[in-house]
C-alpha positions as CSV (number, residue, x, y, z in Angstrom):
1,R,111.3,126.3,97.3
2,R,109.6,127.9,100.4
3,K,108.0,131.4,100.2
4,P,110.2,134.2,101.5
5,S,107.1,135.2,103.8
6,L,107.5,131.8,105.4
7,D,111.0,132.1,105.9
8,A,111.1,135.3,107.2
9,K,108.2,134.2,109.9
10,W,110.4,131.5,110.7
11,N,113.3,133.6,111.4
12,K,111.3,135.9,113.5
13,F,110.2,133.2,115.8
14,Y,113.8,131.8,115.8
15,E,115.1,135.3,117.0
16,A,112.5,135.6,119.6
17,F,113.5,131.9,120.8
18,L,117.3,132.9,121.0
19,K,116.0,136.0,123.1
20,Y,114.2,133.4,125.3
21,K,117.2,131.3,125.8
22,E,119.5,134.2,126.6
23,E,117.0,135.4,129.4
24,T,116.1,132.1,130.9
25,G,119.4,129.9,130.1
26,S,116.9,127.3,128.7
27,C,115.4,125.9,125.4
28,L,112.6,124.3,127.2
29,I,109.8,126.8,126.9
30,P,106.4,125.8,128.9
31,K,103.7,124.6,126.4
32,V,101.6,127.1,128.3
33,F,103.5,130.4,128.2
34,E,101.3,133.4,128.8
35,E,104.2,136.0,128.2
36,N,104.4,134.6,124.6
37,Q,102.1,131.7,123.7
38,P,102.9,131.9,119.8
39,L,106.5,131.5,120.8
40,S,105.6,128.2,122.8
41,S,103.5,127.3,119.8
42,W,106.2,127.7,117.4
43,A,108.6,125.5,119.7
44,F,106.0,122.6,119.7
45,T,105.6,123.0,116.1
46,Q,109.4,122.5,115.5
47,R,109.3,119.4,117.7
48,H,106.2,118.2,115.7
49,Q,107.9,118.8,112.4
50,M,111.1,116.9,113.3
51,K,109.0,113.9,114.3
52,R,107.3,113.8,110.8
53,R,110.5,114.3,109.2
54,K,111.7,111.2,111.1
55,D,108.7,109.3,110.0
56,G,109.4,110.1,106.4
57,K,106.5,112.5,105.9
58,H,106.2,115.9,104.5
59,N,107.6,118.5,106.8
60,L,108.5,122.1,106.8
61,L,112.0,121.6,108.7
62,T,115.0,122.3,106.0
63,D,118.5,121.0,107.1
64,E,119.4,124.8,107.7
65,R,116.7,124.9,110.0
66,I,117.7,121.9,111.9
67,K,121.3,123.1,111.9
68,K,120.4,126.4,113.4
69,L,118.1,124.8,116.3
70,N,121.0,122.2,116.8
71,D,123.6,124.9,117.2
72,I,121.6,126.6,120.1
73,G,120.8,123.5,121.9
74,F,117.1,123.1,121.0
75,E,115.4,120.5,122.9
76,W,113.6,118.1,120.3
77,H,112.2,115.6,123.1
78,A,110.8,118.2,125.7
79,K,109.4,116.3,128.9
80,K,105.8,116.3,129.1
81,N,106.0,117.5,132.9
82,K,108.4,120.5,131.7
83,E,106.1,121.9,128.9
C-alpha cells in the first residue's frame, strides 16, 4: 500500500497537469518548461514509470492512475522534438 503522502503529491501534480491541459489544450508539456519545470518532470516520470510497467519492472503507476491519465488523453509516447 502506498503512503497517503505520495498519493497526495501525485494528485497535486495531476491537478496541475489538468490545469496545464485546460490552458494549452494539449497533454504534451515541453521537457524544458520554465514556468513549471517540476510539472514537466512529473509528466516525464509518468512515461518512464509506464515503460517500467510494460517491461515488468517495479513502478509507481497504479491501474487507477493509468485510468485517470488515459481519461484526460495523456500522451504516453511524447515525441522527442516536442519535449
